[in-house]
Chimera marker file (.cmm) of the C-alpha trace (Angstrom):
<marker_set name="trace">
<marker id="1" x="-15.829" y="25.437" z="8.366" r="1" g="1" b="0" radius="0.5"/>
<marker id="2" x="-12.946" y="26.339" z="6.103" r="1" g="1" b="0" radius="0.5"/>
<marker id="3" x="-11.278" y="23.988" z="3.728" r="1" g="1" b="0" radius="0.5"/>
<marker id="4" x="-7.727" y="24.172" z="2.567" r="1" g="1" b="0" radius="0.5"/>
<marker id="5" x="-7.203" y="23.979" z="-1.154" r="1" g="1" b="0" radius="0.5"/>
<marker id="6" x="-5.560" y="20.804" z="-2.337" r="1" g="1" b="0" radius="0.5"/>
<marker id="7" x="-2.275" y="21.185" z="-4.096" r="1" g="1" b="0" radius="0.5"/>
<marker id="8" x="-1.823" y="18.831" z="-7.008" r="1" g="1" b="0" radius="0.5"/>
<marker id="9" x="1.157" y="16.592" z="-6.494" r="1" g="1" b="0" radius="0.5"/>
<marker id="10" x="3.580" y="15.581" z="-9.175" r="1" g="1" b="0" radius="0.5"/>
<marker id="11" x="3.254" y="11.972" z="-10.302" r="1" g="1" b="0" radius="0.5"/>
<marker id="12" x="5.707" y="9.563" z="-8.770" r="1" g="1" b="0" radius="0.5"/>
<marker id="13" x="8.452" y="8.165" z="-10.990" r="1" g="1" b="0" radius="0.5"/>
<marker id="14" x="7.453" y="4.794" z="-12.437" r="1" g="1" b="0" radius="0.5"/>
<marker id="15" x="9.649" y="2.690" z="-10.111" r="1" g="1" b="0" radius="0.5"/>
<marker id="16" x="8.434" y="4.513" z="-6.996" r="1" g="1" b="0" radius="0.5"/>
<marker id="17" x="4.815" y="4.263" z="-8.135" r="1" g="1" b="0" radius="0.5"/>
<marker id="18" x="5.260" y="0.574" z="-8.953" r="1" g="1" b="0" radius="0.5"/>
<marker id="19" x="6.816" y="-0.073" z="-5.535" r="1" g="1" b="0" radius="0.5"/>
<marker id="20" x="3.959" y="1.800" z="-3.856" r="1" g="1" b="0" radius="0.5"/>
<marker id="21" x="1.337" y="-0.211" z="-5.723" r="1" g="1" b="0" radius="0.5"/>
<marker id="22" x="3.140" y="-3.485" z="-5.025" r="1" g="1" b="0" radius="0.5"/>
<marker id="23" x="3.374" y="-2.646" z="-1.319" r="1" g="1" b="0" radius="0.5"/>
<marker id="24" x="-0.345" y="-1.856" z="-1.174" r="1" g="1" b="0" radius="0.5"/>
<marker id="25" x="-1.167" y="-5.075" z="-3.014" r="1" g="1" b="0" radius="0.5"/>
<marker id="26" x="1.076" y="-7.029" z="-0.632" r="1" g="1" b="0" radius="0.5"/>
<marker id="27" x="-0.600" y="-5.557" z="2.463" r="1" g="1" b="0" radius="0.5"/>
<marker id="28" x="-4.074" y="-6.217" z="1.047" r="1" g="1" b="0" radius="0.5"/>
<marker id="29" x="-3.119" y="-9.796" z="0.234" r="1" g="1" b="0" radius="0.5"/>
<marker id="30" x="-1.525" y="-10.281" z="3.633" r="1" g="1" b="0" radius="0.5"/>
<marker id="31" x="-4.754" y="-9.217" z="5.332" r="1" g="1" b="0" radius="0.5"/>
<marker id="32" x="-6.515" y="-11.900" z="3.292" r="1" g="1" b="0" radius="0.5"/>
<marker id="33" x="-3.838" y="-14.444" z="4.262" r="1" g="1" b="0" radius="0.5"/>
<marker id="34" x="-4.310" y="-13.654" z="7.947" r="1" g="1" b="0" radius="0.5"/>
<marker id="35" x="-8.035" y="-14.235" z="7.493" r="1" g="1" b="0" radius="0.5"/>
<marker id="36" x="-7.302" y="-17.564" z="5.769" r="1" g="1" b="0" radius="0.5"/>
<marker id="37" x="-5.087" y="-18.496" z="8.714" r="1" g="1" b="0" radius="0.5"/>
<marker id="38" x="-7.633" y="-17.369" z="11.301" r="1" g="1" b="0" radius="0.5"/>
<marker id="39" x="-10.715" y="-19.087" z="9.917" r="1" g="1" b="0" radius="0.5"/>
<marker id="40" x="-9.707" y="-22.665" z="10.835" r="1" g="1" b="0" radius="0.5"/>
<marker id="41" x="-8.716" y="-21.515" z="14.306" r="1" g="1" b="0" radius="0.5"/>
<marker id="42" x="-12.096" y="-19.839" z="14.802" r="1" g="1" b="0" radius="0.5"/>
<marker id="43" x="-13.846" y="-22.911" z="13.412" r="1" g="1" b="0" radius="0.5"/>
<marker id="44" x="-11.845" y="-25.122" z="15.771" r="1" g="1" b="0" radius="0.5"/>
<marker id="45" x="-12.815" y="-22.962" z="18.735" r="1" g="1" b="0" radius="0.5"/>
<marker id="46" x="-16.544" y="-23.224" z="18.052" r="1" g="1" b="0" radius="0.5"/>
<marker id="47" x="-16.820" y="-26.774" z="16.742" r="1" g="1" b="0" radius="0.5"/>
<marker id="48" x="-14.201" y="-28.881" z="18.464" r="1" g="1" b="0" radius="0.5"/>
<marker id="49" x="-12.533" y="-29.680" z="15.115" r="1" g="1" b="0" radius="0.5"/>
<marker id="50" x="-8.982" y="-30.936" z="15.577" r="1" g="1" b="0" radius="0.5"/>
<marker id="51" x="-7.481" y="-29.784" z="12.268" r="1" g="1" b="0" radius="0.5"/>
<marker id="52" x="-6.009" y="-26.397" z="13.183" r="1" g="1" b="0" radius="0.5"/>
<marker id="53" x="-2.221" y="-26.097" z="13.317" r="1" g="1" b="0" radius="0.5"/>
<marker id="54" x="-1.620" y="-29.346" z="11.477" r="1" g="1" b="0" radius="0.5"/>
<marker id="55" x="0.899" y="-29.750" z="8.664" r="1" g="1" b="0" radius="0.5"/>
<marker id="56" x="-1.913" y="-29.329" z="6.128" r="1" g="1" b="0" radius="0.5"/>
<marker id="57" x="-3.024" y="-26.124" z="7.825" r="1" g="1" b="0" radius="0.5"/>
<marker id="58" x="0.465" y="-24.593" z="7.624" r="1" g="1" b="0" radius="0.5"/>
<marker id="59" x="0.775" y="-25.732" z="4.012" r="1" g="1" b="0" radius="0.5"/>
<marker id="60" x="-2.391" y="-23.813" z="3.123" r="1" g="1" b="0" radius="0.5"/>
<marker id="61" x="-1.164" y="-20.729" z="5.001" r="1" g="1" b="0" radius="0.5"/>
<marker id="62" x="2.264" y="-20.944" z="3.312" r="1" g="1" b="0" radius="0.5"/>
<marker id="63" x="0.758" y="-21.311" z="-0.166" r="1" g="1" b="0" radius="0.5"/>
<marker id="64" x="-1.525" y="-18.361" z="0.551" r="1" g="1" b="0" radius="0.5"/>
<marker id="65" x="1.420" y="-16.150" z="1.572" r="1" g="1" b="0" radius="0.5"/>
<marker id="66" x="3.443" y="-17.249" z="-1.487" r="1" g="1" b="0" radius="0.5"/>
<marker id="67" x="0.451" y="-16.304" z="-3.647" r="1" g="1" b="0" radius="0.5"/>
<marker id="68" x="0.449" y="-12.862" z="-2.049" r="1" g="1" b="0" radius="0.5"/>
<marker id="69" x="4.142" y="-12.355" z="-2.784" r="1" g="1" b="0" radius="0.5"/>
<marker id="70" x="3.605" y="-13.451" z="-6.398" r="1" g="1" b="0" radius="0.5"/>
<marker id="71" x="0.641" y="-11.116" z="-6.882" r="1" g="1" b="0" radius="0.5"/>
<marker id="72" x="2.620" y="-8.189" z="-5.422" r="1" g="1" b="0" radius="0.5"/>
<marker id="73" x="5.499" y="-8.932" z="-7.827" r="1" g="1" b="0" radius="0.5"/>
<marker id="74" x="3.095" y="-9.066" z="-10.774" r="1" g="1" b="0" radius="0.5"/>
<marker id="75" x="1.598" y="-5.760" z="-9.624" r="1" g="1" b="0" radius="0.5"/>
<marker id="76" x="5.067" y="-4.186" z="-9.589" r="1" g="1" b="0" radius="0.5"/>
<marker id="77" x="6.035" y="-5.388" z="-13.057" r="1" g="1" b="0" radius="0.5"/>
<marker id="78" x="2.655" y="-4.592" z="-14.600" r="1" g="1" b="0" radius="0.5"/>
<marker id="79" x="2.931" y="-1.010" z="-13.361" r="1" g="1" b="0" radius="0.5"/>
<marker id="80" x="6.385" y="-0.699" z="-14.909" r="1" g="1" b="0" radius="0.5"/>
<marker id="81" x="5.007" y="-1.928" z="-18.232" r="1" g="1" b="0" radius="0.5"/>
<marker id="82" x="1.947" y="0.316" z="-18.429" r="1" g="1" b="0" radius="0.5"/>
<marker id="83" x="1.567" y="3.886" z="-17.258" r="1" g="1" b="0" radius="0.5"/>
<marker id="84" x="-1.855" y="4.564" z="-15.747" r="1" g="1" b="0" radius="0.5"/>
<marker id="85" x="-3.976" y="7.282" z="-17.376" r="1" g="1" b="0" radius="0.5"/>
<marker id="86" x="-3.207" y="10.723" z="-16.011" r="1" g="1" b="0" radius="0.5"/>
<marker id="87" x="0.271" y="9.718" z="-14.796" r="1" g="1" b="0" radius="0.5"/>
<marker id="88" x="2.856" y="10.688" z="-17.406" r="1" g="1" b="0" radius="0.5"/>
<marker id="89" x="5.776" y="9.610" z="-15.219" r="1" g="1" b="0" radius="0.5"/>
<marker id="90" x="7.932" y="6.786" z="-16.543" r="1" g="1" b="0" radius="0.5"/>
<link id1="1" id2="2" r="1" g="1" b="0" radius="0.2"/>
<link id1="2" id2="3" r="1" g="1" b="0" radius="0.2"/>
<link id1="3" id2="4" r="1" g="1" b="0" radius="0.2"/>
<link id1="4" id2="5" r="1" g="1" b="0" radius="0.2"/>
<link id1="5" id2="6" r="1" g="1" b="0" radius="0.2"/>
<link id1="6" id2="7" r="1" g="1" b="0" radius="0.2"/>
<link id1="7" id2="8" r="1" g="1" b="0" radius="0.2"/>
<link id1="8" id2="9" r="1" g="1" b="0" radius="0.2"/>
<link id1="9" id2="10" r="1" g="1" b="0" radius="0.2"/>
<link id1="10" id2="11" r="1" g="1" b="0" radius="0.2"/>
<link id1="11" id2="12" r="1" g="1" b="0" radius="0.2"/>
<link id1="12" id2="13" r="1" g="1" b="0" radius="0.2"/>
<link id1="13" id2="14" r="1" g="1" b="0" radius="0.2"/>
<link id1="14" id2="15" r="1" g="1" b="0" radius="0.2"/>
<link id1="15" id2="16" r="1" g="1" b="0" radius="0.2"/>
<link id1="16" id2="17" r="1" g="1" b="0" radius="0.2"/>
<link id1="17" id2="18" r="1" g="1" b="0" radius="0.2"/>
<link id1="18" id2="19" r="1" g="1" b="0" radius="0.2"/>
<link id1="19" id2="20" r="1" g="1" b="0" radius="0.2"/>
<link id1="20" id2="21" r="1" g="1" b="0" radius="0.2"/>
<link id1="21" id2="22" r="1" g="1" b="0" radius="0.2"/>
<link id1="22" id2="23" r="1" g="1" b="0" radius="0.2"/>
<link id1="23" id2="24" r="1" g="1" b="0" radius="0.2"/>
<link id1="24" id2="25" r="1" g="1" b="0" radius="0.2"/>
<link id1="25" id2="26" r="1" g="1" b="0" radius="0.2"/>
<link id1="26" id2="27" r="1" g="1" b="0" radius="0.2"/>
<link id1="27" id2="28" r="1" g="1" b="0" radius="0.2"/>
<link id1="28" id2="29" r="1" g="1" b="0" radius="0.2"/>
<link id1="29" id2="30" r="1" g="1" b="0" radius="0.2"/>
<link id1="30" id2="31" r="1" g="1" b="0" radius="0.2"/>
<link id1="31" id2="32" r="1" g="1" b="0" radius="0.2"/>
<link id1="32" id2="33" r="1" g="1" b="0" radius="0.2"/>
<link id1="33" id2="34" r="1" g="1" b="0" radius="0.2"/>
<link id1="34" id2="35" r="1" g="1" b="0" radius="0.2"/>
<link id1="35" id2="36" r="1" g="1" b="0" radius="0.2"/>
<link id1="36" id2="37" r="1" g="1" b="0" radius="0.2"/>
<link id1="37" id2="38" r="1" g="1" b="0" radius="0.2"/>
<link id1="38" id2="39" r="1" g="1" b="0" radius="0.2"/>
<link id1="39" id2="40" r="1" g="1" b="0" radius="0.2"/>
<link id1="40" id2="41" r="1" g="1" b="0" radius="0.2"/>
<link id1="41" id2="42" r="1" g="1" b="0" radius="0.2"/>
<link id1="42" id2="43" r="1" g="1" b="0" radius="0.2"/>
<link id1="43" id2="44" r="1" g="1" b="0" radius="0.2"/>
<link id1="44" id2="45" r="1" g="1" b="0" radius="0.2"/>
<link id1="45" id2="46" r="1" g="1" b="0" radius="0.2"/>
<link id1="46" id2="47" r="1" g="1" b="0" radius="0.2"/>
<link id1="47" id2="48" r="1" g="1" b="0" radius="0.2"/>
<link id1="48" id2="49" r="1" g="1" b="0" radius="0.2"/>
<link id1="49" id2="50" r="1" g="1" b="0" radius="0.2"/>
<link id1="50" id2="51" r="1" g="1" b="0" radius="0.2"/>
<link id1="51" id2="52" r="1" g="1" b="0" radius="0.2"/>
<link id1="52" id2="53" r="1" g="1" b="0" radius="0.2"/>
<link id1="53" id2="54" r="1" g="1" b="0" radius="0.2"/>
<link id1="54" id2="55" r="1" g="1" b="0" radius="0.2"/>
<link id1="55" id2="56" r="1" g="1" b="0" radius="0.2"/>
<link id1="56" id2="57" r="1" g="1" b="0" radius="0.2"/>
<link id1="57" id2="58" r="1" g="1" b="0" radius="0.2"/>
<link id1="58" id2="59" r="1" g="1" b="0" radius="0.2"/>
<link id1="59" id2="60" r="1" g="1" b="0" radius="0.2"/>
<link id1="60" id2="61" r="1" g="1" b="0" radius="0.2"/>
<link id1="61" id2="62" r="1" g="1" b="0" radius="0.2"/>
<link id1="62" id2="63" r="1" g="1" b="0" radius="0.2"/>
<link id1="63" id2="64" r="1" g="1" b="0" radius="0.2"/>
<link id1="64" id2="65" r="1" g="1" b="0" radius="0.2"/>
<link id1="65" id2="66" r="1" g="1" b="0" radius="0.2"/>
<link id1="66" id2="67" r="1" g="1" b="0" radius="0.2"/>
<link id1="67" id2="68" r="1" g="1" b="0" radius="0.2"/>
<link id1="68" id2="69" r="1" g="1" b="0" radius="0.2"/>
<link id1="69" id2="70" r="1" g="1" b="0" radius="0.2"/>
<link id1="70" id2="71" r="1" g="1" b="0" radius="0.2"/>
<link id1="71" id2="72" r="1" g="1" b="0" radius="0.2"/>
<link id1="72" id2="73" r="1" g="1" b="0" radius="0.2"/>
<link id1="73" id2="74" r="1" g="1" b="0" radius="0.2"/>
<link id1="74" id2="75" r="1" g="1" b="0" radius="0.2"/>
<link id1="75" id2="76" r="1" g="1" b="0" radius="0.2"/>
<link id1="76" id2="77" r="1" g="1" b="0" radius="0.2"/>
<link id1="77" id2="78" r="1" g="1" b="0" radius="0.2"/>
<link id1="78" id2="79" r="1" g="1" b="0" radius="0.2"/>
<link id1="79" id2="80" r="1" g="1" b="0" radius="0.2"/>
<link id1="80" id2="81" r="1" g="1" b="0" radius="0.2"/>
<link id1="81" id2="82" r="1" g="1" b="0" radius="0.2"/>
<link id1="82" id2="83" r="1" g="1" b="0" radius="0.2"/>
<link id1="83" id2="84" r="1" g="1" b="0" radius="0.2"/>
<link id1="84" id2="85" r="1" g="1" b="0" radius="0.2"/>
<link id1="85" id2="86" r="1" g="1" b="0" radius="0.2"/>
<link id1="86" id2="87" r="1" g="1" b="0" radius="0.2"/>
<link id1="87" id2="88" r="1" g="1" b="0" radius="0.2"/>
<link id1="88" id2="89" r="1" g="1" b="0" radius="0.2"/>
<link id1="89" id2="90" r="1" g="1" b="0" radius="0.2"/>
</marker_set>
């Protein structure tokens, strides 16, 4: 088996790197939000609980998604403020 040598890539400019990190954080948070949304539905299916898809349910889902957007924004601005070690790009 042969391996190809890896070519070091140049660091991304700070704004591009920040956007990349924020996008990753957003996707990771969104996966968590989908799980938060799915758990009551799964619970309803196995227990006969009648609380899924109520106003309270959608409020929890909405707050969870807003939290994800806020965390992604914080991730973006924190990256702009501090350069990670080994990435001299600003």
